[in-house]
mmCIF file of the N, C-alpha and C atoms, coordinates in Angstrom:
data_MODEL
# 
_entry.id   MODEL 
# 
loop_
_atom_site.group_PDB 
_atom_site.id 
_atom_site.type_symbol 
_atom_site.label_atom_id 
_atom_site.label_alt_id 
_atom_site.label_comp_id 
_atom_site.label_asym_id 
_atom_site.label_entity_id 
_atom_site.label_seq_id 
_atom_site.pdbx_PDB_ins_code 
_atom_site.Cartn_x 
_atom_site.Cartn_y 
_atom_site.Cartn_z 
_atom_site.occupancy 
_atom_site.B_iso_or_equiv 
_atom_site.pdbx_formal_charge 
_atom_site.auth_seq_id 
_atom_site.auth_comp_id 
_atom_site.auth_asym_id 
_atom_site.auth_atom_id 
_atom_site.pdbx_PDB_model_num 
ATOM 1   N N  . MET A 1 1  ? -15.901 9.076   -2.022  1.00 0.00 ? 1  MET A N  1 
ATOM 2   C CA . MET A 1 1  ? -15.156 10.313  -2.046  1.00 0.00 ? 1  MET A CA 1 
ATOM 3   C C  . MET A 1 1  ? -13.664 10.050  -1.819  1.00 0.00 ? 1  MET A C  1 
ATOM 4   N N  . ALA A 1 2  ? -13.376 9.178   -0.880  1.00 0.00 ? 2  ALA A N  1 
ATOM 5   C CA . ALA A 1 2  ? -11.973 8.867   -0.600  1.00 0.00 ? 2  ALA A CA 1 
ATOM 6   C C  . ALA A 1 2  ? -11.312 8.188   -1.796  1.00 0.00 ? 2  ALA A C  1 
ATOM 7   N N  . THR A 1 3  ? -12.065 7.336   -2.474  1.00 0.00 ? 3  THR A N  1 
ATOM 8   C CA . THR A 1 3  ? -11.510 6.658   -3.645  1.00 0.00 ? 3  THR A CA 1 
ATOM 9   C C  . THR A 1 3  ? -11.190 7.659   -4.752  1.00 0.00 ? 3  THR A C  1 
ATOM 10  N N  . GLY A 1 4  ? -12.097 8.598   -4.968  1.00 0.00 ? 4  GLY A N  1 
ATOM 11  C CA . GLY A 1 4  ? -11.869 9.628   -5.980  1.00 0.00 ? 4  GLY A CA 1 
ATOM 12  C C  . GLY A 1 4  ? -10.656 10.473  -5.664  1.00 0.00 ? 4  GLY A C  1 
ATOM 13  N N  . LEU A 1 5  ? -10.519 10.857  -4.403  1.00 0.00 ? 5  LEU A N  1 
ATOM 14  C CA . LEU A 1 5  ? -9.363  11.654  -4.000  1.00 0.00 ? 5  LEU A CA 1 
ATOM 15  C C  . LEU A 1 5  ? -8.062  10.858  -4.146  1.00 0.00 ? 5  LEU A C  1 
ATOM 16  N N  . SER A 1 6  ? -8.117  9.575   -3.831  1.00 0.00 ? 6  SER A N  1 
ATOM 17  C CA . SER A 1 6  ? -6.893  8.783   -3.954  1.00 0.00 ? 6  SER A CA 1 
ATOM 18  C C  . SER A 1 6  ? -6.439  8.699   -5.406  1.00 0.00 ? 6  SER A C  1 
ATOM 19  N N  . TRP A 1 7  ? -7.382  8.598   -6.338  1.00 0.00 ? 7  TRP A N  1 
ATOM 20  C CA . TRP A 1 7  ? -7.010  8.569   -7.758  1.00 0.00 ? 7  TRP A CA 1 
ATOM 21  C C  . TRP A 1 7  ? -6.442  9.905   -8.206  1.00 0.00 ? 7  TRP A C  1 
ATOM 22  N N  . ILE A 1 8  ? -7.015  10.997  -7.720  1.00 0.00 ? 8  ILE A N  1 
ATOM 23  C CA . ILE A 1 8  ? -6.496  12.329  -8.069  1.00 0.00 ? 8  ILE A CA 1 
ATOM 24  C C  . ILE A 1 8  ? -5.061  12.476  -7.582  1.00 0.00 ? 8  ILE A C  1 
ATOM 25  N N  . PHE A 1 9  ? -4.812  12.085  -6.333  1.00 0.00 ? 9  PHE A N  1 
ATOM 26  C CA . PHE A 1 9  ? -3.461  12.180  -5.781  1.00 0.00 ? 9  PHE A CA 1 
ATOM 27  C C  . PHE A 1 9  ? -2.502  11.232  -6.498  1.00 0.00 ? 9  PHE A C  1 
ATOM 28  N N  . TYR A 1 10 ? -2.996  10.059  -6.878  1.00 0.00 ? 10 TYR A N  1 
ATOM 29  C CA . TYR A 1 10 ? -2.168  9.085   -7.593  1.00 0.00 ? 10 TYR A CA 1 
ATOM 30  C C  . TYR A 1 10 ? -1.712  9.655   -8.934  1.00 0.00 ? 10 TYR A C  1 
ATOM 31  N N  . PHE A 1 11 ? -2.639  10.214  -9.692  1.00 0.00 ? 11 PHE A N  1 
ATOM 32  C CA . PHE A 1 11 ? -2.272  10.770  -10.991 1.00 0.00 ? 11 PHE A CA 1 
ATOM 33  C C  . PHE A 1 11 ? -1.405  12.020  -10.861 1.00 0.00 ? 11 PHE A C  1 
ATOM 34  N N  . LYS A 1 12 ? -1.617  12.795  -9.812  1.00 0.00 ? 12 LYS A N  1 
ATOM 35  C CA . LYS A 1 12 ? -0.754  13.948  -9.565  1.00 0.00 ? 12 LYS A CA 1 
ATOM 36  C C  . LYS A 1 12 ? 0.669   13.483  -9.250  1.00 0.00 ? 12 LYS A C  1 
ATOM 37  N N  . ALA A 1 13 ? 0.775   12.418  -8.463  1.00 0.00 ? 13 ALA A N  1 
ATOM 38  C CA . ALA A 1 13 ? 2.097   11.869  -8.140  1.00 0.00 ? 13 ALA A CA 1 
ATOM 39  C C  . ALA A 1 13 ? 2.773   11.334  -9.398  1.00 0.00 ? 13 ALA A C  1 
ATOM 40  N N  . LEU A 1 14 ? 1.995   10.754  -10.304 1.00 0.00 ? 14 LEU A N  1 
ATOM 41  C CA . LEU A 1 14 ? 2.571   10.272  -11.557 1.00 0.00 ? 14 LEU A CA 1 
ATOM 42  C C  . LEU A 1 14 ? 3.085   11.422  -12.421 1.00 0.00 ? 14 LEU A C  1 
ATOM 43  N N  . GLN A 1 15 ? 2.424   12.566  -12.351 1.00 0.00 ? 15 GLN A N  1 
ATOM 44  C CA . GLN A 1 15 ? 2.895   13.735  -13.099 1.00 0.00 ? 15 GLN A CA 1 
ATOM 45  C C  . GLN A 1 15 ? 4.208   14.260  -12.541 1.00 0.00 ? 15 GLN A C  1 
ATOM 46  N N  . VAL A 1 16 ? 4.336   14.210  -11.232 1.00 0.00 ? 16 VAL A N  1 
ATOM 47  C CA . VAL A 1 16 ? 5.498   14.799  -10.568 1.00 0.00 ? 16 VAL A CA 1 
ATOM 48  C C  . VAL A 1 16 ? 6.666   13.815  -10.482 1.00 0.00 ? 16 VAL A C  1 
ATOM 49  N N  . GLY A 1 17 ? 6.367   12.559  -10.173 1.00 0.00 ? 17 GLY A N  1 
ATOM 50  C CA . GLY A 1 17 ? 7.424   11.582  -9.938  1.00 0.00 ? 17 GLY A CA 1 
ATOM 51  C C  . GLY A 1 17 ? 7.541   10.568  -11.047 1.00 0.00 ? 17 GLY A C  1 
ATOM 52  N N  . GLN A 1 18 ? 8.415   9.616   -10.832 1.00 0.00 ? 18 GLN A N  1 
ATOM 53  C CA . GLN A 1 18 ? 8.639   8.547   -11.796 1.00 0.00 ? 18 GLN A CA 1 
ATOM 54  C C  . GLN A 1 18 ? 7.650   7.410   -11.530 1.00 0.00 ? 18 GLN A C  1 
ATOM 55  N N  . VAL A 1 19 ? 7.143   6.830   -12.597 1.00 0.00 ? 19 VAL A N  1 
ATOM 56  C CA . VAL A 1 19 ? 6.171   5.746   -12.466 1.00 0.00 ? 19 VAL A CA 1 
ATOM 57  C C  . VAL A 1 19 ? 6.769   4.579   -11.694 1.00 0.00 ? 19 VAL A C  1 
ATOM 58  N N  . SER A 1 20 ? 8.032   4.311   -11.908 1.00 0.00 ? 20 SER A N  1 
ATOM 59  C CA . SER A 1 20 ? 8.681   3.179   -11.241 1.00 0.00 ? 20 SER A CA 1 
ATOM 60  C C  . SER A 1 20 ? 8.750   3.359   -9.730  1.00 0.00 ? 20 SER A C  1 
ATOM 61  N N  . GLN A 1 21 ? 8.576   4.570   -9.243  1.00 0.00 ? 21 GLN A N  1 
ATOM 62  C CA . GLN A 1 21 ? 8.574   4.811   -7.799  1.00 0.00 ? 21 GLN A CA 1 
ATOM 63  C C  . GLN A 1 21 ? 7.167   5.030   -7.256  1.00 0.00 ? 21 GLN A C  1 
ATOM 64  N N  . VAL A 1 22 ? 6.293   5.604   -8.049  1.00 0.00 ? 22 VAL A N  1 
ATOM 65  C CA . VAL A 1 22 ? 4.942   5.911   -7.580  1.00 0.00 ? 22 VAL A CA 1 
ATOM 66  C C  . VAL A 1 22 ? 4.075   4.658   -7.523  1.00 0.00 ? 22 VAL A C  1 
ATOM 67  N N  . ALA A 1 23 ? 4.097   3.844   -8.566  1.00 0.00 ? 23 ALA A N  1 
ATOM 68  C CA . ALA A 1 23 ? 3.235   2.666   -8.642  1.00 0.00 ? 23 ALA A CA 1 
ATOM 69  C C  . ALA A 1 23 ? 3.472   1.669   -7.497  1.00 0.00 ? 23 ALA A C  1 
ATOM 70  N N  . PRO A 1 24 ? 4.725   1.348   -7.170  1.00 0.00 ? 24 PRO A N  1 
ATOM 71  C CA . PRO A 1 24 ? 4.921   0.422   -6.044  1.00 0.00 ? 24 PRO A CA 1 
ATOM 72  C C  . PRO A 1 24 ? 4.405   0.978   -4.716  1.00 0.00 ? 24 PRO A C  1 
ATOM 73  N N  . LEU A 1 25 ? 4.539   2.268   -4.514  1.00 0.00 ? 25 LEU A N  1 
ATOM 74  C CA . LEU A 1 25 ? 4.035   2.854   -3.269  1.00 0.00 ? 25 LEU A CA 1 
ATOM 75  C C  . LEU A 1 25 ? 2.524   2.742   -3.178  1.00 0.00 ? 25 LEU A C  1 
ATOM 76  N N  . ASP A 1 26 ? 1.866   2.804   -4.325  1.00 0.00 ? 26 ASP A N  1 
ATOM 77  C CA . ASP A 1 26 ? 0.417   2.651   -4.343  1.00 0.00 ? 26 ASP A CA 1 
ATOM 78  C C  . ASP A 1 26 ? 0.011   1.271   -3.841  1.00 0.00 ? 26 ASP A C  1 
ATOM 79  N N  . LYS A 1 27 ? 0.824   0.289   -4.111  1.00 0.00 ? 27 LYS A N  1 
ATOM 80  C CA . LYS A 1 27 ? 0.510   -1.081  -3.697  1.00 0.00 ? 27 LYS A CA 1 
ATOM 81  C C  . LYS A 1 27 ? 0.635   -1.268  -2.186  1.00 0.00 ? 27 LYS A C  1 
ATOM 82  N N  . LEU A 1 28 ? 1.311   -0.370  -1.522  1.00 0.00 ? 28 LEU A N  1 
ATOM 83  C CA . LEU A 1 28 ? 1.421   -0.452  -0.062  1.00 0.00 ? 28 LEU A CA 1 
ATOM 84  C C  . LEU A 1 28 ? 0.083   -0.209  0.630   1.00 0.00 ? 28 LEU A C  1 
ATOM 85  N N  . SER A 1 29 ? -0.894  0.305   -0.095  1.00 0.00 ? 29 SER A N  1 
ATOM 86  C CA . SER A 1 29 ? -2.199  0.572   0.512   1.00 0.00 ? 29 SER A CA 1 
ATOM 87  C C  . SER A 1 29 ? -2.839  -0.712  1.031   1.00 0.00 ? 29 SER A C  1 
ATOM 88  N N  . VAL A 1 30 ? -2.566  -1.844  0.396   1.00 0.00 ? 30 VAL A N  1 
ATOM 89  C CA . VAL A 1 30 ? -3.105  -3.123  0.863   1.00 0.00 ? 30 VAL A CA 1 
ATOM 90  C C  . VAL A 1 30 ? -2.504  -3.472  2.225   1.00 0.00 ? 30 VAL A C  1 
ATOM 91  N N  . ALA A 1 31 ? -1.201  -3.356  2.346   1.00 0.00 ? 31 ALA A N  1 
ATOM 92  C CA . ALA A 1 31 ? -0.544  -3.647  3.623   1.00 0.00 ? 31 ALA A CA 1 
ATOM 93  C C  . ALA A 1 31 ? -0.988  -2.663  4.703   1.00 0.00 ? 31 ALA A C  1 
ATOM 94  N N  . LEU A 1 32 ? -1.161  -1.407  4.332   1.00 0.00 ? 32 LEU A N  1 
ATOM 95  C CA . LEU A 1 32 ? -1.632  -0.401  5.290   1.00 0.00 ? 32 LEU A CA 1 
ATOM 96  C C  . LEU A 1 32 ? -3.049  -0.722  5.751   1.00 0.00 ? 32 LEU A C  1 
ATOM 97  N N  . ALA A 1 33 ? -3.903  -1.164  4.855   1.00 0.00 ? 33 ALA A N  1 
ATOM 98  C CA . ALA A 1 33 ? -5.273  -1.542  5.226   1.00 0.00 ? 33 ALA A CA 1 
ATOM 99  C C  . ALA A 1 33 ? -5.272  -2.714  6.208   1.00 0.00 ? 33 ALA A C  1 
ATOM 100 N N  . ILE A 1 34 ? -4.360  -3.650  6.017   1.00 0.00 ? 34 ILE A N  1 
ATOM 101 C CA . ILE A 1 34 ? -4.258  -4.787  6.932   1.00 0.00 ? 34 ILE A CA 1 
ATOM 102 C C  . ILE A 1 34 ? -3.856  -4.306  8.321   1.00 0.00 ? 34 ILE A C  1 
ATOM 103 N N  . VAL A 1 35 ? -2.840  -3.445  8.377   1.00 0.00 ? 35 VAL A N  1 
ATOM 104 C CA . VAL A 1 35 ? -2.370  -2.923  9.668   1.00 0.00 ? 35 VAL A CA 1 
ATOM 105 C C  . VAL A 1 35 ? -3.481  -2.133  10.365  1.00 0.00 ? 35 VAL A C  1 
ATOM 106 N N  . LEU A 1 36 ? -4.158  -1.271  9.619   1.00 0.00 ? 36 LEU A N  1 
ATOM 107 C CA . LEU A 1 36 ? -5.228  -0.466  10.221  1.00 0.00 ? 36 LEU A CA 1 
ATOM 108 C C  . LEU A 1 36 ? -6.393  -1.329  10.704  1.00 0.00 ? 36 LEU A C  1 
ATOM 109 N N  . SER A 1 37 ? -6.694  -2.409  9.993   1.00 0.00 ? 37 SER A N  1 
ATOM 110 C CA . SER A 1 37 ? -7.786  -3.284  10.428  1.00 0.00 ? 37 SER A CA 1 
ATOM 111 C C  . SER A 1 37 ? -7.436  -4.007  11.719  1.00 0.00 ? 37 SER A C  1 
ATOM 112 N N  . VAL A 1 38 ? -6.166  -4.334  11.884  1.00 0.00 ? 38 VAL A N  1 
ATOM 113 C CA . VAL A 1 38 ? -5.737  -4.991  13.114  1.00 0.00 ? 38 VAL A CA 1 
ATOM 114 C C  . VAL A 1 38 ? -5.751  -4.004  14.279  1.00 0.00 ? 38 VAL A C  1 
ATOM 115 N N  . VAL A 1 39 ? -5.270  -2.788  14.034  1.00 0.00 ? 39 VAL A N  1 
ATOM 116 C CA . VAL A 1 39 ? -5.165  -1.798  15.108  1.00 0.00 ? 39 VAL A CA 1 
ATOM 117 C C  . VAL A 1 39 ? -6.531  -1.243  15.512  1.00 0.00 ? 39 VAL A C  1 
ATOM 118 N N  . PHE A 1 40 ? -7.311  -0.807  14.543  1.00 0.00 ? 40 PHE A N  1 
ATOM 119 C CA . PHE A 1 40 ? -8.545  -0.102  14.867  1.00 0.00 ? 40 PHE A CA 1 
ATOM 120 C C  . PHE A 1 40 ? -9.782  -0.990  14.906  1.00 0.00 ? 40 PHE A C  1 
ATOM 121 N N  . LEU A 1 41 ? -9.839  -2.022  14.086  1.00 0.00 ? 41 LEU A N  1 
ATOM 122 C CA . LEU A 1 41 ? -11.011 -2.899  14.058  1.00 0.00 ? 41 LEU A CA 1 
ATOM 123 C C  . LEU A 1 41 ? -10.802 -4.174  14.869  1.00 0.00 ? 41 LEU A C  1 
ATOM 124 N N  . GLU A 1 42 ? -9.598  -4.310  15.426  1.00 0.00 ? 42 GLU A N  1 
ATOM 125 C CA . GLU A 1 42 ? -9.227  -5.440  16.275  1.00 0.00 ? 42 GLU A CA 1 
ATOM 126 C C  . GLU A 1 42 ? -9.442  -6.783  15.575  1.00 0.00 ? 42 GLU A C  1 
ATOM 127 N N  . GLU A 1 43 ? -9.158  -6.819  14.274  1.00 0.00 ? 43 GLU A N  1 
ATOM 128 C CA . GLU A 1 43 ? -9.217  -8.082  13.546  1.00 0.00 ? 43 GLU A CA 1 
ATOM 129 C C  . GLU A 1 43 ? -7.998  -8.922  13.908  1.00 0.00 ? 43 GLU A C  1 
ATOM 130 N N  . LYS A 1 44 ? -8.175  -10.220 13.854  1.00 0.00 ? 44 LYS A N  1 
ATOM 131 C CA . LYS A 1 44 ? -7.063  -11.119 14.163  1.00 0.00 ? 44 LYS A CA 1 
ATOM 132 C C  . LYS A 1 44 ? -6.124  -11.183 12.960  1.00 0.00 ? 44 LYS A C  1 
ATOM 133 N N  . LEU A 1 45 ? -4.845  -11.104 13.239  1.00 0.00 ? 45 LEU A N  1 
ATOM 134 C CA . LEU A 1 45 ? -3.831  -11.204 12.195  1.00 0.00 ? 45 LEU A CA 1 
ATOM 135 C C  . LEU A 1 45 ? -3.378  -12.655 12.113  1.00 0.00 ? 45 LEU A C  1 
ATOM 136 N N  . THR A 1 46 ? -3.724  -13.304 11.023  1.00 0.00 ? 46 THR A N  1 
ATOM 137 C CA . THR A 1 46 ? -3.309  -14.699 10.839  1.00 0.00 ? 46 THR A CA 1 
ATOM 138 C C  . THR A 1 46 ? -1.898  -14.728 10.272  1.00 0.00 ? 46 THR A C  1 
ATOM 139 N N  . LEU A 1 47 ? -1.287  -15.882 10.374  1.00 0.00 ? 47 LEU A N  1 
ATOM 140 C CA . LEU A 1 47 ? 0.062   -16.042 9.836   1.00 0.00 ? 47 LEU A CA 1 
ATOM 141 C C  . LEU A 1 47 ? 0.070   -15.780 8.334   1.00 0.00 ? 47 LEU A C  1 
ATOM 142 N N  . GLN A 1 48 ? -0.926  -16.302 7.645   1.00 0.00 ? 48 GLN A N  1 
ATOM 143 C CA . GLN A 1 48 ? -1.004  -16.135 6.193   1.00 0.00 ? 48 GLN A CA 1 
ATOM 144 C C  . GLN A 1 48 ? -1.145  -14.657 5.816   1.00 0.00 ? 48 GLN A C  1 
ATOM 145 N N  . THR A 1 49 ? -1.984  -13.931 6.517   1.00 0.00 ? 49 THR A N  1 
ATOM 146 C CA . THR A 1 49 ? -2.172  -12.510 6.235   1.00 0.00 ? 49 THR A CA 1 
ATOM 147 C C  . THR A 1 49 ? -0.921  -11.716 6.574   1.00 0.00 ? 49 THR A C  1 
ATOM 148 N N  . GLY A 1 50 ? -0.292  -12.031 7.685   1.00 0.00 ? 50 GLY A N  1 
ATOM 149 C CA . GLY A 1 50 ? 0.929   -11.346 8.085   1.00 0.00 ? 50 GLY A CA 1 
ATOM 150 C C  . GLY A 1 50 ? 2.063   -11.566 7.094   1.00 0.00 ? 50 GLY A C  1 
ATOM 151 N N  . VAL A 1 51 ? 2.212   -12.806 6.639   1.00 0.00 ? 51 VAL A N  1 
ATOM 152 C CA . VAL A 1 51 ? 3.252   -13.109 5.656   1.00 0.00 ? 51 VAL A CA 1 
ATOM 153 C C  . VAL A 1 51 ? 2.946   -12.385 4.344   1.00 0.00 ? 51 VAL A C  1 
ATOM 154 N N  . GLY A 1 52 ? 1.685   -12.379 3.941   1.00 0.00 ? 52 GLY A N  1 
ATOM 155 C CA . GLY A 1 52 ? 1.297   -11.686 2.714   1.00 0.00 ? 52 GLY A CA 1 
ATOM 156 C C  . GLY A 1 52 ? 1.591   -10.201 2.776   1.00 0.00 ? 52 GLY A C  1 
ATOM 157 N N  . ALA A 1 53 ? 1.245   -9.564  3.897   1.00 0.00 ? 53 ALA A N  1 
ATOM 158 C CA . ALA A 1 53 ? 1.525   -8.136  4.064   1.00 0.00 ? 53 ALA A CA 1 
ATOM 159 C C  . ALA A 1 53 ? 3.028   -7.884  4.062   1.00 0.00 ? 53 ALA A C  1 
ATOM 160 N N  . GLY A 1 54 ? 3.769   -8.752  4.715   1.00 0.00 ? 54 GLY A N  1 
ATOM 161 C CA . GLY A 1 54 ? 5.222   -8.606  4.731   1.00 0.00 ? 54 GLY A CA 1 
ATOM 162 C C  . GLY A 1 54 ? 5.830   -8.727  3.342   1.00 0.00 ? 54 GLY A C  1 
ATOM 163 N N  . LEU A 1 55 ? 5.329   -9.660  2.563   1.00 0.00 ? 55 LEU A N  1 
ATOM 164 C CA . LEU A 1 55 ? 5.832   -9.820  1.194   1.00 0.00 ? 55 LEU A CA 1 
ATOM 165 C C  . LEU A 1 55 ? 5.493   -8.607  0.331   1.00 0.00 ? 55 LEU A C  1 
ATOM 166 N N  . ILE A 1 56 ? 4.331   -8.018  0.554   1.00 0.00 ? 56 ILE A N  1 
ATOM 167 C CA . ILE A 1 56 ? 3.973   -6.803  -0.187  1.00 0.00 ? 56 ILE A CA 1 
ATOM 168 C C  . ILE A 1 56 ? 4.962   -5.684  0.134   1.00 0.00 ? 56 ILE A C  1 
ATOM 169 N N  . VAL A 1 57 ? 5.272   -5.518  1.402   1.00 0.00 ? 57 VAL A N  1 
ATOM 170 C CA . VAL A 1 57 ? 6.207   -4.463  1.823   1.00 0.00 ? 57 VAL A CA 1 
ATOM 171 C C  . VAL A 1 57 ? 7.598   -4.744  1.252   1.00 0.00 ? 57 VAL A C  1 
ATOM 172 N N  . ILE A 1 58 ? 8.062   -5.979  1.343   1.00 0.00 ? 58 ILE A N  1 
ATOM 173 C CA . ILE A 1 58 ? 9.389   -6.321  0.816   1.00 0.00 ? 58 ILE A CA 1 
ATOM 174 C C  . ILE A 1 58 ? 9.439   -6.113  -0.689  1.00 0.00 ? 58 ILE A C  1 
ATOM 175 N N  . GLY A 1 59 ? 8.398   -6.544  -1.385  1.00 0.00 ? 59 GLY A N  1 
ATOM 176 C CA . GLY A 1 59 ? 8.351   -6.373  -2.825  1.00 0.00 ? 59 GLY A CA 1 
ATOM 177 C C  . GLY A 1 59 ? 8.369   -4.915  -3.222  1.00 0.00 ? 59 GLY A C  1 
ATOM 178 N N  . THR A 1 60 ? 7.667   -4.095  -2.463  1.00 0.00 ? 60 THR A N  1 
ATOM 179 C CA . THR A 1 60 ? 7.661   -2.650  -2.743  1.00 0.00 ? 60 THR A CA 1 
ATOM 180 C C  . THR A 1 60 ? 9.045   -2.059  -2.546  1.00 0.00 ? 60 THR A C  1 
ATOM 181 N N  . LEU A 1 61 ? 9.720   -2.454  -1.479  1.00 0.00 ? 61 LEU A N  1 
ATOM 182 C CA . LEU A 1 61 ? 11.071  -1.940  -1.242  1.00 0.00 ? 61 LEU A CA 1 
ATOM 183 C C  . LEU A 1 61 ? 12.036  -2.364  -2.342  1.00 0.00 ? 61 LEU A C  1 
ATOM 184 N N  . VAL A 1 62 ? 11.891  -3.576  -2.828  1.00 0.00 ? 62 VAL A N  1 
ATOM 185 C CA . VAL A 1 62 ? 12.748  -4.056  -3.907  1.00 0.00 ? 62 VAL A CA 1 
ATOM 186 C C  . VAL A 1 62 ? 12.506  -3.247  -5.182  1.00 0.00 ? 62 VAL A C  1 
ATOM 187 N N  . LEU A 1 63 ? 11.248  -2.988  -5.489  1.00 0.00 ? 63 LEU A N  1 
ATOM 188 C CA . LEU A 1 63 ? 10.918  -2.243  -6.705  1.00 0.00 ? 63 LEU A CA 1 
ATOM 189 C C  . LEU A 1 63 ? 11.365  -0.782  -6.652  1.00 0.00 ? 63 LEU A C  1 
ATOM 190 N N  . ILE A 1 64 ? 11.340  -0.195  -5.481  1.00 0.00 ? 64 ILE A N  1 
ATOM 191 C CA . ILE A 1 64 ? 11.694  1.218   -5.345  1.00 0.00 ? 64 ILE A CA 1 
ATOM 192 C C  . ILE A 1 64 ? 13.196  1.420   -5.526  1.00 0.00 ? 64 ILE A C  1 
ATOM 193 N N  . ARG A 1 65 ? 13.981  0.500   -5.041  1.00 0.00 ? 65 ARG A N  1 
ATOM 194 C CA . ARG A 1 65 ? 15.442  0.660   -5.099  1.00 0.00 ? 65 ARG A CA 1 
ATOM 195 C C  . ARG A 1 65 ? 15.918  0.407   -6.443  1.00 0.00 ? 65 ARG A C  1 
# 
């Protein structure tokens, strides 16, 4: 159900906004999932995972600007 709703909201955002701004924000969901897994599921954050999440966030910021 959550996946279906996320696609509906994604396509609605594409109708309203520019693809060049909406698509990169969608990719932040991976970094958000990493943060939530560390906070709520108490998973260990490895250096490799932390660097990967950081690069995703930096890449998204570069694409948005």
